[in-house]
C-alpha positions as CSV (number, residue, x, y, z in Angstrom):
1,M,61.5,4.8,82.7
2,S,58.2,5.7,84.3
3,S,55.6,7.6,82.4
4,T,55.6,10.4,85.0
5,S,59.3,11.3,84.7
6,V,58.9,13.6,81.7
7,S,61.6,15.8,83.1
8,S,64.2,13.1,83.0
9,F,66.5,12.8,80.0
10,A,68.8,9.9,79.4
11,A,71.1,9.1,76.5
12,S,73.7,6.5,75.9
13,L,76.7,7.5,73.8
14,L,79.1,5.3,71.9
15,V,82.5,6.9,71.5
16,P,85.9,5.5,70.5
17,S,88.3,4.9,73.4
18,K,91.2,7.3,73.6
19,N,93.8,4.9,72.2
20,S,91.9,3.7,69.2
21,S,91.4,4.9,65.7
22,F,88.1,5.4,64.0
23,S,88.7,2.5,61.6
24,N,89.8,0.0,64.2
25,H,88.2,0.9,67.5
26,K,86.8,-0.4,70.8
27,R,83.8,1.4,72.2
28,R,82.5,2.2,75.6
29,L,79.0,3.1,76.7
30,I,78.5,6.4,78.6
31,Q,75.2,7.0,80.3
32,C,74.0,10.6,80.7
33,S,71.0,12.1,82.5
34,L,69.2,15.4,82.7
35,G,66.8,16.5,85.4
36,G,68.6,14.4,88.1
37,T,67.2,11.0,87.0
38,V,69.5,8.4,85.5
39,V,67.7,5.7,83.5
40,E,69.2,2.4,84.6
41,P,69.3,-0.7,82.5
42,K,66.7,-3.3,83.4
43,A,68.0,-5.2,86.4
44,T,68.5,-8.9,86.2
45,A,67.8,-11.3,89.0
46,A,71.2,-12.0,90.5
47,S,70.0,-15.4,91.8
48,E,68.8,-16.6,88.4
49,P,71.1,-18.2,85.9
50,L,72.1,-16.1,82.9
51,L,70.4,-18.5,80.5
52,L,67.0,-18.1,82.1
53,N,67.3,-14.3,82.2
54,A,68.2,-14.2,78.5
55,V,65.2,-16.4,77.5
56,R,62.8,-14.1,79.5
57,G,64.1,-11.1,77.6
58,Q,66.0,-9.4,80.5
59,D,69.1,-7.4,79.8
60,V,72.1,-9.7,80.1
61,E,75.8,-8.8,79.9
62,R,76.3,-11.4,77.1
63,P,74.5,-14.2,75.4
64,P,74.5,-17.4,77.5
65,V,76.3,-20.3,76.0
66,W,76.2,-24.1,76.2
67,L,76.7,-26.8,73.6
68,M,74.4,-29.7,72.6
69,R,76.0,-33.1,73.4
70,Q,78.6,-31.2,75.5
71,A,78.5,-34.1,78.0
72,G,80.4,-36.9,76.5
73,R,81.8,-38.1,73.1
74,Y,84.7,-35.7,72.6
75,M,86.0,-35.5,76.2
76,K,88.9,-37.7,77.2
77,S,87.4,-38.0,80.7
78,Y,84.2,-39.4,79.2
79,Q,86.1,-41.9,77.1
80,I,87.8,-43.2,80.2
81,I,84.4,-43.8,81.8
82,C,83.2,-45.5,78.6
83,E,86.2,-47.9,78.9
84,K,85.1,-48.9,82.4
85,Y,81.3,-48.9,81.6
86,P,80.9,-49.8,77.9
87,S,77.1,-49.9,78.0
88,F,75.5,-46.6,77.2
89,R,72.4,-47.6,79.2
90,E,74.5,-48.4,82.2
91,R,76.1,-45.0,82.0
92,S,72.9,-43.2,81.5
93,E,70.8,-45.1,84.1
94,N,73.2,-44.9,87.0
95,V,72.7,-41.8,89.2
96,D,76.4,-41.4,90.1
97,L,77.6,-41.8,86.5
98,V,74.9,-39.5,85.1
99,V,75.9,-36.8,87.6
100,E,79.6,-37.3,87.0
101,I,79.3,-37.2,83.2
102,S,76.9,-34.2,83.2
103,L,79.4,-32.2,85.4
104,Q,82.5,-33.0,83.3
105,P,82.0,-30.1,80.9
106,W,80.8,-27.9,83.7
107,N,84.0,-28.5,85.7
108,V,86.2,-27.7,82.7
109,F,84.4,-25.1,80.7
110,Q,81.7,-23.6,83.0
111,P,79.0,-23.4,80.4
112,D,75.8,-21.4,81.2
113,G,73.7,-24.6,80.7
114,V,74.4,-28.0,82.3
115,I,72.4,-30.6,80.5
116,L,71.4,-34.0,81.9
117,F,73.4,-36.9,80.4
118,S,70.6,-39.2,79.1
119,D,68.9,-40.1,75.8
120,I,65.5,-39.3,74.3
121,L,64.8,-43.0,74.2
122,T,65.3,-43.5,78.0
123,P,61.5,-43.5,78.6
124,L,60.8,-46.4,76.2
125,S,61.4,-49.2,78.6
126,G,58.9,-47.7,80.9
127,M,56.4,-47.7,78.0
128,N,56.8,-51.4,77.3
129,I,59.0,-50.8,74.3
130,P,62.3,-52.8,74.8
131,F,65.3,-51.2,73.3
132,D,69.1,-50.8,73.5
133,I,71.7,-48.4,72.3
134,V,74.6,-50.4,70.8
135,K,78.0,-48.8,70.1
136,G,78.6,-48.5,66.4
137,K,74.9,-49.2,65.6
138,G,72.9,-46.7,67.6
139,P,69.4,-47.4,68.9
140,I,67.8,-50.8,68.4
141,I,64.1,-51.3,69.0
142,F,63.6,-55.1,69.5
143,D,59.9,-55.2,68.6
144,P,59.1,-52.4,66.1
145,I,55.6,-51.1,66.1
146,A,53.5,-51.7,63.0
147,T,49.9,-52.3,63.9
148,A,47.1,-51.0,66.1
149,A,47.6,-54.1,68.3
150,D,51.2,-53.1,68.8
151,V,50.2,-49.6,69.8
152,D,47.7,-51.0,72.4
153,Q,50.6,-52.7,74.1
154,V,52.4,-49.3,74.6
155,R,51.9,-48.0,78.2
156,E,51.8,-44.4,79.2
157,F,54.9,-43.4,80.9
158,S,55.3,-43.0,84.7
159,P,58.7,-41.4,85.2
160,E,58.5,-41.7,89.0
161,E,58.3,-45.5,88.6
162,S,60.4,-46.1,85.5
163,V,63.2,-43.6,85.7
164,P,63.7,-42.5,89.3
165,Y,67.4,-42.1,88.6
166,V,66.6,-39.2,86.3
167,G,64.9,-37.3,89.1
168,K,67.7,-38.1,91.6
169,A,70.4,-37.0,89.1
170,L,68.7,-33.7,88.3
171,T,68.3,-32.9,92.0
172,I,72.0,-33.5,92.6
173,L,72.9,-31.4,89.5
174,H,70.8,-28.5,90.7
175,K,72.5,-28.5,94.0
176,E,76.0,-28.9,92.6
177,V,75.6,-26.1,90.0
178,D,73.9,-23.9,92.5
179,N,72.3,-21.5,90.0
180,K,75.6,-20.6,88.5
181,A,74.2,-22.2,85.4
182,A,70.8,-23.5,84.3
183,V,70.2,-27.2,84.7
184,L,68.7,-28.5,81.5
185,G,66.5,-31.5,81.0
186,F,65.3,-32.9,77.7
187,V,62.8,-35.2,76.0
188,G,62.1,-36.5,72.6
189,A,59.1,-35.2,70.6
190,P,56.2,-37.6,69.7
191,F,56.9,-37.9,66.0
192,T,60.7,-38.4,66.5
193,L,60.1,-41.1,69.2
194,A,57.4,-42.7,66.9
195,S,59.9,-42.7,64.1
196,Y,62.4,-44.7,66.1
197,V,60.0,-47.3,67.4
198,V,58.3,-47.8,64.0
199,E,61.5,-47.9,62.0
200,G,63.2,-50.1,64.5
201,G,66.0,-47.6,65.1
202,S,67.7,-44.9,63.0
203,S,66.6,-44.5,59.4
204,K,67.7,-42.9,56.2
205,N,64.5,-43.0,54.2
206,F,61.8,-43.2,56.9
207,T,59.7,-45.4,54.7
208,K,58.1,-47.4,57.5
209,I,56.9,-44.4,59.5
210,K,55.6,-42.7,56.4
211,R,53.8,-45.9,55.2
212,L,52.1,-46.0,58.6
213,A,51.3,-42.3,58.5
214,F,49.8,-42.4,55.0
215,S,48.1,-45.8,55.0
216,Q,47.0,-46.1,58.6
217,P,47.0,-42.5,60.1
218,K,44.7,-43.4,62.9
219,V,47.2,-46.0,64.2
220,L,50.0,-43.4,64.1
221,H,47.9,-40.8,65.8
222,S,47.1,-43.2,68.6
223,L,50.8,-43.8,69.1
224,L,51.6,-40.1,68.9
225,Q,49.0,-39.3,71.5
226,K,50.6,-41.7,73.9
227,F,53.9,-40.1,73.4
228,A,52.5,-36.6,73.9
229,T,50.8,-37.5,77.2
230,S,53.9,-39.3,78.4
231,M,56.4,-36.6,77.4
232,T,54.2,-34.0,79.2
233,K,54.5,-36.0,82.3
234,Y,58.3,-36.4,81.8
235,I,58.9,-32.7,81.4
236,R,56.9,-31.9,84.5
237,Y,58.8,-34.6,86.4
238,Q,62.2,-33.2,85.3
239,A,61.1,-29.7,86.2
240,D,59.9,-30.8,89.6
241,N,63.3,-32.5,90.3
242,G,65.6,-29.6,89.4
243,A,65.5,-29.0,85.6
244,Q,65.3,-25.2,85.0
245,A,64.7,-25.5,81.3
246,V,63.8,-28.4,79.1
247,Q,64.7,-29.0,75.4
248,I,62.4,-30.9,73.2
249,F,64.1,-32.8,70.3
250,D,62.0,-33.3,67.2
251,S,65.0,-34.3,65.1
252,W,63.1,-36.3,62.5
253,A,60.1,-34.0,62.1
254,T,61.9,-32.2,59.3
255,E,61.5,-35.4,57.2
256,L,57.9,-34.4,56.9
257,S,56.5,-32.1,54.3
258,P,55.0,-28.9,55.8
259,V,51.4,-30.2,55.4
260,D,52.4,-33.5,57.1
261,F,54.2,-31.7,59.8
262,E,51.0,-29.9,60.5
263,E,49.2,-33.2,61.0
264,F,51.7,-35.5,62.6
265,S,54.0,-33.3,64.6
266,L,52.8,-29.7,65.3
267,P,49.5,-30.6,67.1
268,Y,51.3,-32.9,69.6
269,L,54.1,-30.4,70.2
270,K,51.5,-27.7,70.8
271,Q,49.6,-30.0,73.2
272,I,52.8,-30.7,75.2
273,V,53.7,-27.0,75.5
274,D,50.2,-25.9,76.4
275,A,49.9,-28.7,79.1
276,V,53.3,-28.0,80.6
277,K,52.6,-24.2,80.7
278,Q,49.4,-24.9,82.7
279,T,51.4,-26.4,85.6
280,H,54.9,-24.9,85.0
281,P,54.2,-21.5,83.4
282,D,57.8,-20.2,84.0
283,L,59.6,-23.2,82.7
284,P,61.4,-22.3,79.5
285,L,60.8,-24.9,76.7
286,I,63.3,-25.1,73.9
287,L,62.5,-26.8,70.6
288,Y,65.1,-28.3,68.3
289,A,64.6,-29.9,64.9
290,S,67.6,-30.4,62.6
291,G,67.2,-29.2,59.1
292,S,64.3,-27.0,60.1
293,G,64.7,-24.2,57.6
294,G,61.5,-25.0,55.8
295,L,59.5,-25.2,59.0
296,L,60.6,-22.3,61.1
297,E,57.3,-20.4,61.1
298,R,55.5,-23.6,62.0
299,L,57.9,-24.3,64.9
300,A,57.0,-20.9,66.3
301,L,53.4,-21.9,66.3
302,T,54.1,-24.5,69.1
303,S,54.4,-21.6,71.5
304,V,57.8,-22.7,72.8
305,D,60.0,-20.1,74.4
306,V,63.1,-20.9,72.3
307,V,63.6,-22.2,68.8
308,S,67.0,-23.8,68.4
309,L,68.3,-23.3,64.8
310,D,70.6,-25.6,63.0
311,W,73.5,-24.2,61.0
312,T,71.8,-24.5,57.6
313,V,69.6,-21.5,58.5
314,D,71.3,-18.1,58.5
315,M,70.8,-16.7,62.0
316,A,69.7,-13.3,60.9
317,E,67.2,-14.8,58.5
318,G,65.9,-17.2,61.1
319,R,65.5,-14.3,63.6
320,R,63.5,-12.3,61.0
321,R,61.3,-15.3,60.2
322,L,60.6,-16.2,63.8
323,G,60.1,-12.7,65.0
324,H,61.8,-11.0,68.0
325,D,59.2,-12.2,70.5
326,I,60.7,-15.7,70.5
327,A,64.2,-16.5,71.7
328,V,66.6,-18.3,69.5
329,Q,69.4,-20.7,70.2
330,G,72.4,-21.7,68.1
331,N,73.6,-22.0,65.5
332,V,77.3,-22.5,64.8
333,D,78.2,-25.4,62.5
334,P,79.7,-28.1,64.8
335,G,82.3,-28.6,62.0
336,V,83.6,-25.1,62.8
337,L,85.2,-26.6,66.0
338,F,87.6,-28.4,63.7
339,G,88.9,-25.1,62.3
340,S,91.5,-22.7,63.5
341,K,90.9,-20.6,66.7
342,E,90.7,-17.5,64.5
343,F,88.1,-19.2,62.3
344,I,86.1,-20.3,65.4
345,T,86.3,-16.7,66.8
346,N,85.0,-15.2,63.6
347,R,82.1,-17.6,63.3
348,I,81.0,-17.0,66.9
349,H,81.0,-13.2,66.4
350,D,79.1,-13.6,63.1
351,T,76.4,-15.7,64.8
352,V,76.1,-13.4,67.8
353,R,76.0,-10.3,65.5
354,K,73.3,-11.8,63.4
355,A,71.2,-12.9,66.4
356,G,71.2,-9.4,67.6
357,K,70.6,-8.1,71.1
358,G,68.6,-10.1,73.6
359,K,66.9,-13.5,73.7
360,H,69.8,-15.4,72.2
361,I,71.5,-18.6,73.6
362,L,74.7,-19.2,71.8
363,N,75.1,-22.9,70.9
364,L,76.0,-25.2,68.0
365,G,73.4,-26.0,65.3
366,H,73.7,-29.7,66.3
367,G,75.6,-31.8,68.8
368,I,79.4,-31.8,69.1
369,K,81.1,-34.2,66.7
370,V,83.2,-37.2,67.9
371,G,86.8,-36.2,67.7
372,T,86.4,-32.5,68.2
373,P,89.5,-31.1,69.9
374,E,88.9,-30.3,73.5
375,E,91.1,-27.2,73.2
376,N,88.8,-25.9,70.5
377,V,85.8,-26.4,72.7
378,A,87.6,-24.5,75.4
379,H,88.4,-21.7,73.0
380,F,84.7,-21.6,71.9
381,F,83.7,-21.0,75.5
382,E,86.5,-18.4,76.1
383,V,85.4,-16.3,73.2
384,A,81.7,-16.7,74.0
385,K,82.2,-15.5,77.5
386,A,84.3,-12.5,76.4
387,I,81.5,-11.1,74.3
388,R,80.1,-7.8,75.6
389,P,77.6,-5.3,74.2
390,S,79.2,-2.8,71.9
391,S,79.1,-1.8,68.3
392,S,81.0,-3.3,65.3
393,H,80.3,-0.2,63.1
394,T,83.1,2.2,62.3
395,Q,80.8,5.2,62.7
396,V,79.8,6.7,66.1
397,Y,76.5,8.4,66.7
398,L,74.0,9.8,69.1
399,L,70.3,9.0,68.7
400,F,67.6,10.8,70.6
401,F,63.8,10.3,70.6
402,F,61.7,13.4,71.0
403,P,57.9,13.1,71.4
404,S,56.1,15.5,69.1
405,K,55.3,17.9,72.0
406,L,59.0,18.6,72.6
407,K,61.3,20.7,70.6
408,R,63.0,18.5,68.0
409,S,66.1,20.6,67.1
410,I,69.6,19.8,68.1
411,Q,72.7,20.0,66.0
412,T,75.7,17.7,65.7
413,G,77.3,17.5,69.1
414,P,80.9,17.8,70.4
415,G,83.5,15.1,71.1
416,N,83.4,15.5,74.9
417,A,80.7,13.0,75.7
418,E,80.4,13.6,79.4
419,K,79.4,17.3,78.8
420,M,76.4,16.0,76.9
421,C,74.8,15.1,80.3
422,L,72.7,18.2,80.7
423,H,70.5,19.3,83.6
424,A,67.0,19.9,82.2
425,V,64.9,18.5,79.3
426,N,63.9,22.0,78.2
427,S,67.5,23.1,77.9
428,L,68.1,22.1,74.3
429,S,69.9,25.4,73.7
430,E,72.5,24.3,76.3
431,A,72.8,21.0,74.4
432,H,73.5,22.9,71.2
433,K,76.1,25.1,73.0
434,V,77.9,22.1,74.5
435,A,77.7,20.2,71.2
436,S,78.7,22.9,68.8
437,D,82.0,21.4,67.6
438,S,81.2,17.7,67.6
439,E,82.0,15.4,64.7
440,L,79.4,12.9,65.9
441,P,76.3,12.3,63.8
442,V,73.1,13.0,65.7
443,F,69.8,11.3,64.9
444,I,66.6,13.0,65.9
445,L,63.6,10.6,65.9
446,D,60.1,12.1,66.1
447,D,56.7,10.4,66.2
448,V,56.5,9.7,62.5
449,G,60.1,9.0,61.5
450,Y,63.6,10.3,61.9
451,T,65.8,13.0,60.6
452,T,69.6,12.8,60.4
453,D,72.5,14.9,59.4
454,S,72.5,12.8,56.2
455,R,74.9,10.1,57.4
456,S,73.2,6.7,57.7
457,I,74.0,4.0,60.3
458,P,72.9,0.4,59.5
459,G,71.6,-1.9,62.2
460,V,69.9,0.8,64.4
461,Q,66.9,-0.6,66.3
462,L,64.4,1.1,68.5
463,M,64.9,-0.6,71.8
464,N,62.4,1.2,73.9
465,R,59.8,3.7,72.8
466,V,57.7,5.2,75.6
467,E,55.2,8.0,74.9
468,S,56.1,11.3,76.6
469,E,59.6,10.1,77.3
470,I,63.0,10.3,75.6
471,S,64.4,6.9,74.7
472,V,67.8,5.7,73.6
473,M,68.5,3.8,70.4
474,L,71.7,2.0,69.8
475,T,72.8,-0.7,67.4
476,D,72.2,-4.3,68.5
477,D,75.7,-5.5,67.5
478,L,77.9,-7.4,69.9
479,V,81.7,-7.8,69.6
480,E,84.3,-9.2,71.9
481,D,85.2,-6.8,74.6
482,G,88.8,-5.6,74.4
């Protein structure tokens, strides 16, 4: 709405469809205008992937959806490749294999994000840190870092020289997907990478990294700085070669207490984000840390565009704690995909409802588990893609915003929604006449609060308040479109 179109009046009405009951209904949106001006929803860029539009706060028809670890593990087609190429590094460092594996879920499920098949440890060889990923054992660092002298031997990463296959694969993926989905890159966060190279691989207790942090903090800070500089370069490299968003995995940062997170993780994450935004201001950055419930507010301080929540955080609570200015991703428990299709459907709807309207990427709260039935993954995507804006409440209502200078008097309106489209903003008496027999609650919001006909509707949010204009307010719930 423009500030000069005071004579325009627009309202959206949620009404039950003709064949549904009040207690079990589907709903449709009806847009009405007065004064000859129809207020259109904010347009989205047709050429941009849905995921990017959602992160940027544009109106989207549904939450975009992709799944962490969607490339590999659970798919039969991936397992066939593993039989032929048993080495993970061989699979993840060969351009043709990387592209093929990355596209496997895209070809079957058409997710809204296609993530590069790789590993957060991929840069280590280029930093003079020999490693391997062994089936059944996970990552192995051959020469764990323990001293200042060890840190001195770590080189800053040059992705062009060390991992040219990553850039080539991303370029091919971008061309293959052709903006029908967003191509996602990813990197490891400094503290998580440091944890691997100090511990010598995965860890349960993180005693070695904490010993270094608490007894020789300068040594650890030196290592963290090298990782921060290197990952900044790596993100820029991925973006320059086709990645349209990049996820930063700080999986082990939640092993730190809040005060230690503020010293050993937060400053380096913030440094990476700030540096990348200087050169790539429009590149969405997503931050994920498993078990992050105790650190949510601190994760937001990194200035990333999206915080990905794990399933141990209630989505509605996480949204409140982070604030609505930041996008959220997640957060269905990966174990849900072992449940019945009805159970999966209910959990998807619950997550989307709690996330609310806008700035939400539907995802799992962690990566897909080995052994997850492919048909359940297919069902997850089917349900996710069927979601459309509507309301899950059993009540129906109209809500108008009247600036204080305008008359704020209108009575409960009639059932014929189309007739509510009147012809002039000053013709409230006509609205009253048309609306005389309605059973719909009407909410009148003024500059200091709102009045109602005494029936309350939960979940109402002010979506757009513009001085001297009339704005529409609807619930932010989403349910599957029938």
